[in-house]
C-alpha atoms as an extended CHARMM CRD file, in Angstrom:
* protein
*
        85  EXT
         1         1  MET       CA              5.0190000000       24.9670000000        8.6590000000  PROA      1               0.0000000000
         2         2  LYS       CA              2.0190000000       26.4790000000        6.9000000000  PROA      2               0.0000000000
         3         3  VAL       CA              1.2890000000       25.9980000000        3.2260000000  PROA      3               0.0000000000
         4         4  ILE       CA             -0.0730000000       28.9310000000        1.2120000000  PROA      4               0.0000000000
         5         5  ASN       CA             -1.3900000000       29.2700000000       -2.3240000000  PROA      5               0.0000000000
         6         6  LEU       CA             -0.5940000000       32.3200000000       -4.4070000000  PROA      6               0.0000000000
         7         7  SER       CA             -2.1850000000       33.6350000000       -7.5700000000  PROA      7               0.0000000000
         8         8  ILE       CA              0.3370000000       35.4500000000       -9.7230000000  PROA      8               0.0000000000
         9         9  PRO       CA              0.5330000000       36.2870000000      -13.4160000000  PROA      9               0.0000000000
        10        10  GLU       CA              2.1450000000       33.6130000000      -15.5970000000  PROA      10              0.0000000000
        11        11  GLU       CA              5.0020000000       35.9170000000      -16.6350000000  PROA      11              0.0000000000
        12        12  THR       CA              5.7880000000       36.8060000000      -13.0040000000  PROA      12              0.0000000000
        13        13  TRP       CA              5.8790000000       33.1010000000      -12.1480000000  PROA      13              0.0000000000
        14        14  ARG       CA              8.1950000000       32.3690000000      -15.0730000000  PROA      14              0.0000000000
        15        15  LEU       CA             10.5990000000       35.2000000000      -14.2360000000  PROA      15              0.0000000000
        16        16  ALA       CA             10.5860000000       34.3070000000      -10.5290000000  PROA      16              0.0000000000
        17        17  ARG       CA             11.5080000000       30.6990000000      -11.3420000000  PROA      17              0.0000000000
        18        18  ILE       CA             14.4060000000       31.9830000000      -13.4430000000  PROA      18              0.0000000000
        19        19  GLU       CA             15.5910000000       34.1560000000      -10.5260000000  PROA      19              0.0000000000
        20        20  ALA       CA             15.3230000000       31.2140000000       -8.1520000000  PROA      20              0.0000000000
        21        21  ALA       CA             17.3700000000       29.0660000000      -10.5270000000  PROA      21              0.0000000000
        22        22  LYS       CA             20.0410000000       31.7820000000      -10.7580000000  PROA      22              0.0000000000
        23        23  HSD       CA             20.4250000000       31.5030000000       -6.9860000000  PROA      23              0.0000000000
        24        24  SER       CA             20.2880000000       27.6750000000       -6.9880000000  PROA      24              0.0000000000
        25        25  THR       CA             17.1250000000       27.6050000000       -4.9390000000  PROA      25              0.0000000000
        26        26  SER       CA             13.4290000000       26.9000000000       -5.3260000000  PROA      26              0.0000000000
        27        27  LEU       CA             10.6720000000       29.4170000000       -5.8310000000  PROA      27              0.0000000000
        28        28  SER       CA              9.2440000000       28.3810000000       -2.4390000000  PROA      28              0.0000000000
        29        29  ALA       CA             12.5800000000       29.0950000000       -0.7450000000  PROA      29              0.0000000000
        30        30  LEU       CA             12.8180000000       32.4500000000       -2.5300000000  PROA      30              0.0000000000
        31        31  VAL       CA              9.3300000000       33.4990000000       -1.3640000000  PROA      31              0.0000000000
        32        32  ARG       CA              9.9520000000       32.1320000000        2.1490000000  PROA      32              0.0000000000
        33        33  GLY       CA             13.2510000000       34.0520000000        2.3670000000  PROA      33              0.0000000000
        34        34  TYR       CA             11.5910000000       37.2890000000        1.2490000000  PROA      34              0.0000000000
        35        35  LEU       CA              8.7130000000       36.9030000000        3.7200000000  PROA      35              0.0000000000
        36        36  GLU       CA             11.1100000000       36.1230000000        6.5780000000  PROA      36              0.0000000000
        37        37  ALA       CA             13.2090000000       39.1940000000        5.7230000000  PROA      37              0.0000000000
        38        38  MET       CA             10.0760000000       41.3400000000        5.4410000000  PROA      38              0.0000000000
        39        39  VAL       CA              8.7710000000       40.4300000000        8.8950000000  PROA      39              0.0000000000
        40        40  ARG       CA             12.2310000000       41.1830000000       10.3650000000  PROA      40              0.0000000000
        41        41  GLY       CA             12.1080000000       44.6230000000        8.7080000000  PROA      41              0.0000000000
        42        42  GLN       CA             14.9640000000       43.7510000000        6.3560000000  PROA      42              0.0000000000
        43        43  ALA       CA             12.9530000000       43.8440000000        3.1230000000  PROA      43              0.0000000000
        44        44  PRO       CA             10.4240000000       46.3650000000        1.8470000000  PROA      44              0.0000000000
        45        45  VAL       CA              6.7190000000       45.6610000000        2.0780000000  PROA      45              0.0000000000
        46        46  ILE       CA              5.2570000000       45.9070000000       -1.4020000000  PROA      46              0.0000000000
        47        47  MET       CA              1.5350000000       46.4880000000       -1.5410000000  PROA      47              0.0000000000
        48        48  ASP       CA             -0.5230000000       46.2540000000       -4.6940000000  PROA      48              0.0000000000
        49        49  THR       CA             -2.7060000000       49.2920000000       -4.1070000000  PROA      49              0.0000000000
        50        50  GLY       CA             -4.0930000000       49.5590000000       -7.6000000000  PROA      50              0.0000000000
        51        51  SER       CA             -1.3030000000       51.8050000000       -8.8620000000  PROA      51              0.0000000000
        52        52  ASP       CA             -0.4520000000       51.6470000000      -12.5220000000  PROA      52              0.0000000000
        53        53  ASP       CA              1.5210000000       48.7320000000      -13.9560000000  PROA      53              0.0000000000
        54        54  ARG       CA              4.6350000000       50.7780000000      -14.6470000000  PROA      54              0.0000000000
        55        55  ASP       CA              4.9230000000       51.8940000000      -11.0110000000  PROA      55              0.0000000000
        56        56  ARG       CA              4.4460000000       48.2980000000       -9.8240000000  PROA      56              0.0000000000
        57        57  GLU       CA              7.0700000000       47.0330000000      -12.2900000000  PROA      57              0.0000000000
        58        58  GLN       CA              9.5600000000       49.6760000000      -11.1570000000  PROA      58              0.0000000000
        59        59  ARG       CA              9.0950000000       48.7310000000       -7.4830000000  PROA      59              0.0000000000
        60        60  ALA       CA              9.5050000000       45.0440000000       -8.3010000000  PROA      60              0.0000000000
        61        61  ALA       CA             12.6320000000       45.7790000000      -10.3510000000  PROA      61              0.0000000000
        62        62  LEU       CA             14.1070000000       47.7800000000       -7.4720000000  PROA      62              0.0000000000
        63        63  VAL       CA             13.4520000000       44.9620000000       -5.0160000000  PROA      63              0.0000000000
        64        64  ALA       CA             14.9930000000       42.4380000000       -7.4200000000  PROA      64              0.0000000000
        65        65  GLU       CA             18.1020000000       44.5970000000       -7.8370000000  PROA      65              0.0000000000
        66        66  LEU       CA             18.4920000000       45.0310000000       -4.0830000000  PROA      66              0.0000000000
        67        67  GLN       CA             18.0760000000       41.3130000000       -3.4620000000  PROA      67              0.0000000000
        68        68  SER       CA             20.6030000000       40.3440000000       -6.1320000000  PROA      68              0.0000000000
        69        69  SER       CA             23.2290000000       42.8670000000       -4.9910000000  PROA      69              0.0000000000
        70        70  ASP       CA             25.9870000000       42.2780000000       -2.4750000000  PROA      70              0.0000000000
        71        71  LEU       CA             24.8320000000       45.3440000000       -0.5570000000  PROA      71              0.0000000000
        72        72  ILE       CA             24.7670000000       44.8630000000        3.2030000000  PROA      72              0.0000000000
        73        73  LEU       CA             22.5840000000       47.5240000000        4.7630000000  PROA      73              0.0000000000
        74        74  GLY       CA             23.8750000000       48.8490000000        8.0650000000  PROA      74              0.0000000000
        75        75  PHE       CA             27.4460000000       47.6770000000        7.3910000000  PROA      75              0.0000000000
        76        76  THR       CA             30.1820000000       50.1370000000        8.3520000000  PROA      76              0.0000000000
        77        77  PRO       CA             33.6530000000       49.2230000000        7.1140000000  PROA      77              0.0000000000
        78        78  SER       CA             36.6710000000       49.7960000000        9.3090000000  PROA      78              0.0000000000
        79        79  ARG       CA             38.6290000000       53.0190000000        8.8930000000  PROA      79              0.0000000000
        80        80  SER       CA             41.5610000000       51.1120000000        7.3920000000  PROA      80              0.0000000000
        81        81  LYS       CA             39.2720000000       49.4230000000        4.8550000000  PROA      81              0.0000000000
        82        82  THR       CA             37.6320000000       52.7450000000        3.9420000000  PROA      82              0.0000000000
        83        83  TYR       CA             40.9450000000       54.4770000000        3.2820000000  PROA      83              0.0000000000
        84        84  GLU       CA             42.7010000000       51.4580000000        1.8050000000  PROA      84              0.0000000000
        85        85  ARG       CA             44.9030000000       52.4530000000       -1.1370000000  PROA      85              0.0000000000
């Protein structure tokens, strides 16, 4: 396993640790899980291309919402489940 160092803003680090704690995991496991999903094409690639802070924050918020949801992309429920009354 490779070890990497990241430079991130203090507030991002603090909020990411809170998210990791909410999911009973470590920040390393959270980052590792995202990177593994990204290389499998199951998570969006987010590039910091110098866009404004608001745009970057909105993309990060969207990713956080998708990761914390129970949404399963590509899942098709059975007909009986779809029309369950």
